[in-house]
Backbone as a chain_set.jsonl record, in Angstrom:
{"seq": "MKRRLYNIDPKELILRDHLAIDRTKLANERNFLAFVRTALAFVAGGFGLIKFVDELAYIVIGWILVGIGAIVLGFGFYRYLKFKKVIDSMQHPEEESTTTSN", "coords": {"N": [[1.335, -21.537, 13.624], [-0.376, -19.52, 11.339], [-2.474, -16.837, 11.953], [-5.622, -16.13, 10.546], [-7.214, -13.169, 9.264], [-9.874, -13.199, 8.583], [-12.463, -15.723, 8.878], [-12.881, -17.383, 6.284], [-14.292, -19.555, 4.011], [-13.241, -20.617, 0.939], [-14.645, -22.078, -0.845], [-17.272, -21.505, -0.275], [-17.775, -19.013, -1.156], [-19.77, -16.74, -3.059], [-20.737, -15.251, -6.104], [-21.196, -12.53, -5.599], [-19.439, -12.102, -3.362], [-16.941, -12.624, -4.56], [-16.87, -10.479, -6.325], [-16.863, -8.392, -4.527], [-14.332, -8.619, -3.301], [-12.801, -8.198, -5.468], [-13.368, -5.438, -5.926], [-12.338, -4.512, -3.586], [-9.579, -4.961, -4.01], [-9.174, -3.191, -6.092], [-9.728, -0.687, -4.794], [-7.579, -0.77, -2.932], [-5.442, -0.497, -4.781], [-6.012, 1.964, -5.797], [-5.75, 3.649, -3.528], [-2.969, 3.247, -3.085], [-1.97, 4.628, -5.462], [-2.924, 7.142, -4.767], [-1.151, 7.655, -2.718], [1.327, 7.764, -4.095], [0.799, 9.924, -5.725], [0.595, 11.973, -3.844], [3.264, 11.84, -2.776], [4.7, 12.531, -5.037], [3.9, 15.183, -5.275], [4.992, 16.377, -3.088], [7.741, 15.959, -3.576], [7.977, 17.365, -6.004], [7.334, 19.902, -5.184], [9.421, 20.33, -3.326], [11.724, 20.256, -4.885], [11.186, 22.329, -6.555], [11.343, 24.434, -4.883], [14.017, 24.298, -4.171], [15.315, 24.633, -6.726], [14.435, 27.148, -7.632], [14.53, 29.144, -5.697], [16.779, 31.165, -3.864], [17.4, 31.426, -1.363], [18.76, 30.238, 1.741], [17.179, 29.099, 3.742], [14.823, 28.372, 2.374], [15.896, 26.48, 0.688], [16.639, 24.468, 2.484], [14.041, 23.842, 3.464], [12.977, 22.858, 1.073], [14.63, 20.516, 0.69], [13.72, 19.082, 2.876], [11.048, 18.668, 2.194], [11.379, 17.011, 0.039], [12.454, 14.749, 1.385], [10.204, 14.067, 2.969], [8.424, 13.443, 0.938], [9.629, 11.104, -0.043], [9.398, 9.444, 2.203], [6.537, 9.262, 2.394], [6.032, 7.896, 0.008], [7.376, 5.515, 0.5], [5.892, 4.527, 2.783], [3.339, 4.375, 1.675], [3.838, 2.251, -0.19], [4.455, 0.213, 1.569], [2.119, -0.021, 2.947], [0.325, -0.721, 0.873], [1.377, -3.219, 0.029], [0.891, -4.691, 2.486], [-1.943, -4.703, 2.795], [-2.602, -5.971, 0.39], [-1.756, -8.518, 0.835], [-3.446, -9.312, 2.9], [-5.883, -9.199, 1.523], [-5.458, -10.982, -0.595], [-5.241, -13.308, 1.029], [-7.882, -13.624, 1.859], [-9.177, -14.236, -0.555], [-7.704, -16.484, -1.599], [-7.122, -18.471, 0.575], [-4.256, -19.927, 2.307], [-3.603, -23.252, 2.103], [-3.612, -25.296, 4.894], [-0.919, -27.28, 5.841], [-0.742, -30.575, 6.892], [1.198, -32.784, 8.656], [1.869, -36.124, 8.991], [3.082, -38.725, 10.987], [4.474, -41.826, 10.19]], "CA": [[0.263, -21.342, 12.658], [-0.712, -18.137, 10.994], [-3.909, -16.546, 12.181], [-6.174, -15.403, 9.403], [-8.053, -12.186, 9.647], [-11.342, -13.616, 8.419], [-12.651, -17.113, 8.637], [-13.668, -17.503, 4.946], [-14.091, -20.774, 3.248], [-13.332, -20.044, -0.398], [-15.701, -22.819, -1.496], [-18.572, -21.02, -0.064], [-17.939, -17.71, -1.728], [-20.581, -16.599, -4.158], [-20.347, -14.207, -7.045], [-21.173, -11.234, -4.877], [-18.237, -12.088, -2.55], [-15.817, -12.452, -5.442], [-16.931, -9.051, -6.808], [-16.498, -7.404, -3.421], [-12.925, -8.783, -3.137], [-12.233, -7.392, -6.644], [-13.548, -4.008, -5.638], [-11.378, -4.156, -2.49], [-8.28, -4.951, -4.618], [-9.09, -1.883, -6.847], [-9.542, 0.339, -3.861], [-6.241, -0.757, -2.523], [-4.509, 0.146, -5.754], [-6.362, 3.407, -5.878], [-5.086, 4.23, -2.361], [-1.62, 3.375, -3.424], [-1.819, 5.692, -6.373], [-3.03, 8.411, -4.047], [0.168, 7.902, -1.924], [2.251, 8.071, -5.099], [0.528, 11.289, -6.257], [1.029, 12.847, -2.766], [4.666, 11.876, -2.64], [5.184, 13.291, -6.191], [3.652, 16.585, -5.003], [5.96, 16.827, -2.103], [9.069, 15.947, -4.227], [8.051, 18.457, -6.973], [7.437, 21.122, -4.467], [10.684, 20.482, -2.727], [12.735, 20.531, -6.043], [10.819, 23.685, -7.04], [11.979, 25.459, -3.834], [15.581, 24.185, -4.325], [15.754, 25.179, -7.979], [14.122, 28.489, -8.114], [14.694, 30.078, -4.614], [18.183, 31.085, -3.601], [17.591, 31.594, 0.174], [19.149, 28.944, 2.435], [16.007, 28.646, 4.537], [13.905, 27.704, 1.457], [16.538, 25.315, 0.159], [16.439, 23.463, 3.517], [12.642, 23.359, 3.411], [12.919, 22.005, -0.043], [15.035, 19.196, 0.986], [12.856, 18.494, 3.872], [9.884, 18.265, 1.469], [11.834, 15.813, -0.802], [12.481, 13.642, 2.313], [8.825, 13.701, 3.299], [7.908, 12.738, -0.227], [10.191, 9.704, 0.02], [8.775, 8.667, 3.326], [5.226, 9.031, 2.04], [6.084, 6.864, -0.977], [7.67, 4.189, 1.174], [4.781, 4.157, 3.708], [2.293, 3.891, 0.778], [4.112, 0.961, -0.732], [4.344, -0.793, 2.654], [0.625, -0.318, 3.283], [-0.192, -1.464, -0.241], [1.747, -4.708, 0.199], [0.293, -5.217, 3.609], [-3.311, -4.887, 2.487], [-2.611, -6.902, -0.733], [-1.519, -9.839, 1.419], [-4.687, -9.621, 3.511], [-6.931, -9.371, 0.492], [-5.226, -12.31, -1.262], [-5.576, -14.375, 1.849], [-9.349, -13.717, 1.848], [-9.631, -14.89, -1.71], [-7.091, -17.818, -1.664], [-6.38, -18.805, 1.823], [-3.289, -20.932, 2.162], [-3.867, -24.576, 2.702], [-2.742, -25.664, 6.04], [-0.357, -28.583, 5.64], [-0.734, -31.454, 8.073], [2.114, -33.758, 8.484], [1.585, -37.25, 9.813], [4.135, -39.684, 11.071], [4.087, -43.218, 9.934]], "C": [[-0.144, -19.957, 12.506], [-2.148, -17.903, 11.189], [-4.403, -15.709, 11.08], [-7.097, -14.252, 9.941], [-9.513, -12.489, 9.663], [-11.419, -15.149, 8.311], [-13.506, -17.28, 7.456], [-13.298, -18.715, 4.308], [-14.218, -20.399, 1.714], [-14.299, -20.906, -1.251], [-17.078, -22.341, -1.322], [-18.794, -19.602, -0.56], [-18.812, -17.71, -2.963], [-20.081, -15.464, -5.088], [-20.152, -12.849, -6.426], [-19.87, -11.022, -4.035], [-17.028, -11.897, -3.387], [-15.738, -10.987, -5.935], [-16.49, -8.084, -5.787], [-15.0, -7.542, -3.178], [-12.213, -8.134, -4.303], [-12.248, -5.959, -6.49], [-12.544, -3.563, -4.618], [-9.949, -4.078, -3.037], [-8.135, -3.632, -5.441], [-8.948, -0.685, -5.97], [-8.213, 0.445, -3.229], [-5.304, -0.235, -3.448], [-4.864, 1.605, -5.937], [-5.734, 4.222, -4.706], [-3.529, 4.283, -2.578], [-1.282, 4.525, -4.391], [-2.037, 7.042, -5.727], [-1.753, 8.725, -3.27], [1.201, 8.333, -2.926], [2.071, 9.554, -5.546], [0.936, 12.368, -5.168], [2.509, 12.957, -2.645], [5.275, 12.682, -3.815], [4.955, 14.778, -5.932], [4.663, 17.184, -4.063], [7.304, 16.915, -2.779], [9.091, 17.135, -5.205], [8.094, 19.834, -6.314], [8.689, 21.448, -3.876], [11.812, 20.848, -3.805], [12.522, 21.885, -6.598], [11.468, 24.683, -6.184], [13.5, 25.485, -4.099], [16.047, 24.864, -5.572], [15.602, 26.682, -8.154], [14.229, 29.536, -6.872], [16.163, 29.994, -4.151], [18.422, 31.32, -2.072], [17.74, 30.224, 0.834], [17.964, 28.249, 3.138], [15.022, 27.786, 3.55], [14.53, 26.466, 0.784], [16.37, 24.094, 1.12], [14.992, 22.946, 3.54], [12.39, 22.489, 2.215], [13.437, 20.583, 0.122], [14.243, 18.327, 1.963], [11.557, 17.872, 3.158], [10.199, 17.014, 0.617], [11.906, 14.625, 0.142], [11.118, 13.109, 2.731], [8.135, 12.973, 2.178], [8.386, 11.324, -0.335], [9.58, 8.799, 1.106], [7.309, 8.262, 2.963], [5.182, 7.912, 1.083], [6.333, 5.488, -0.312], [6.518, 3.608, 2.164], [3.628, 3.586, 2.856], [2.552, 2.552, 0.223], [4.009, -0.101, 0.395], [2.83, -1.132, 2.926], [-0.076, -0.994, 2.114], [0.074, -2.907, -0.246], [1.064, -5.419, 1.358], [-1.183, -5.599, 3.348], [-3.466, -5.928, 1.391], [-2.587, -8.313, -0.165], [-2.812, -10.186, 2.114], [-5.773, -9.91, 2.538], [-6.703, -10.692, -0.204], [-5.478, -13.447, -0.403], [-7.116, -14.607, 2.019], [-9.827, -14.601, 0.581], [-9.016, -16.39, -1.88], [-6.375, -18.104, -0.401], [-5.403, -19.972, 1.663], [-3.814, -22.256, 2.853], [-2.989, -24.942, 3.791], [-2.275, -27.128, 5.771], [-0.28, -29.351, 6.976], [0.368, -32.532, 7.809], [1.813, -34.944, 9.483], [2.798, -38.109, 9.813], [3.739, -41.059, 10.848], [4.719, -44.106, 10.914]], "O": [[-0.254, -19.244, 13.503], [-2.984, -18.647, 10.677], [-3.778, -14.726, 10.681], [-7.692, -14.411, 11.006], [-10.27, -12.123, 10.563], [-10.543, -15.783, 7.722], [-14.731, -17.319, 7.569], [-12.118, -18.957, 4.053], [-15.267, -19.9, 1.305], [-14.722, -20.447, -2.312], [-17.976, -22.69, -2.088], [-19.883, -19.05, -0.401], [-18.646, -18.562, -3.836], [-19.072, -14.822, -4.799], [-19.173, -12.137, -6.649], [-19.297, -9.933, -4.008], [-16.148, -11.114, -3.03], [-14.672, -10.37, -5.946], [-15.836, -7.085, -6.084], [-14.412, -6.516, -2.837], [-11.129, -7.576, -4.137], [-11.294, -5.273, -6.855], [-11.968, -2.478, -4.692], [-9.174, -3.231, -2.595], [-7.055, -3.041, -5.457], [-8.19, 0.236, -6.275], [-7.713, 1.544, -2.987], [-4.375, 0.452, -3.024], [-3.972, 2.404, -6.227], [-5.255, 5.339, -4.902], [-2.895, 5.291, -2.264], [-0.372, 5.307, -4.118], [-1.383, 8.011, -6.113], [-1.327, 9.876, -3.17], [1.946, 9.261, -2.61], [3.035, 10.301, -5.714], [1.488, 13.427, -5.462], [3.015, 14.059, -2.429], [6.239, 13.422, -3.624], [5.786, 15.582, -6.355], [5.118, 18.317, -4.218], [7.992, 17.913, -2.565], [10.089, 17.853, -5.261], [8.752, 20.767, -6.773], [9.099, 22.609, -3.849], [12.696, 21.666, -3.55], [13.453, 22.55, -7.054], [12.067, 25.653, -6.649], [14.132, 26.533, -4.224], [17.04, 25.592, -5.55], [16.453, 27.377, -8.708], [14.01, 30.726, -7.099], [16.725, 28.903, -4.055], [19.564, 31.393, -1.618], [17.027, 29.257, 0.568], [17.8, 27.029, 3.118], [14.529, 26.71, 3.887], [13.83, 25.542, 0.371], [16.049, 22.969, 0.737], [14.764, 21.74, 3.627], [11.676, 21.491, 2.307], [12.788, 19.604, -0.246], [14.133, 17.104, 1.875], [11.092, 16.778, 3.476], [9.385, 16.098, 0.503], [11.456, 13.546, -0.243], [10.897, 11.902, 2.835], [7.373, 12.03, 2.394], [7.616, 10.431, -0.687], [9.31, 7.612, 0.924], [6.891, 7.124, 3.178], [4.373, 7.003, 1.271], [5.63, 4.501, -0.53], [6.295, 2.404, 2.285], [3.028, 2.558, 3.169], [1.632, 1.739, 0.139], [3.513, -1.202, 0.155], [2.399, -2.273, 3.092], [-0.998, -1.778, 2.338], [-0.806, -3.736, -0.478], [0.698, -6.59, 1.252], [-1.597, -6.716, 3.661], [-4.405, -6.721, 1.458], [-3.311, -9.193, -0.63], [-3.275, -11.313, 1.936], [-6.542, -10.846, 2.757], [-7.648, -11.458, -0.394], [-5.885, -14.499, -0.896], [-7.538, -15.728, 2.302], [-10.675, -15.489, 0.661], [-9.713, -17.34, -2.236], [-5.152, -17.992, -0.319], [-5.708, -20.922, 0.942], [-4.348, -22.286, 3.962], [-1.764, -24.917, 3.671], [-3.067, -28.037, 5.523], [0.174, -28.844, 8.002], [0.371, -33.115, 6.725], [1.542, -34.72, 10.662], [3.484, -38.236, 8.799], [2.671, -41.449, 11.318], [4.517, -45.319, 10.868]]}, "num_chains": 1, "name": "protein.A"}
């Protein structure tokens, strides 16, 4: 049996609760976009160093920045999906199926 984070009965949710869940969804998306923006900055900075500086040390640093950007993007996507699943379970908890033997 899967343990839920919150014991919320969806039948007892009032408008305020639905709006709070919607705000939480928007905040989760906003955080994901912040991760994308940060990853893009790392990748752009890394490619800028690779393209415009001819010293080996800066080229290595550039590739490290590109790698960090990829890691930040992957972590942000993982975190977005993880919290999306939690938020969705608060709004639409899965019905627990019970099987009976005849």
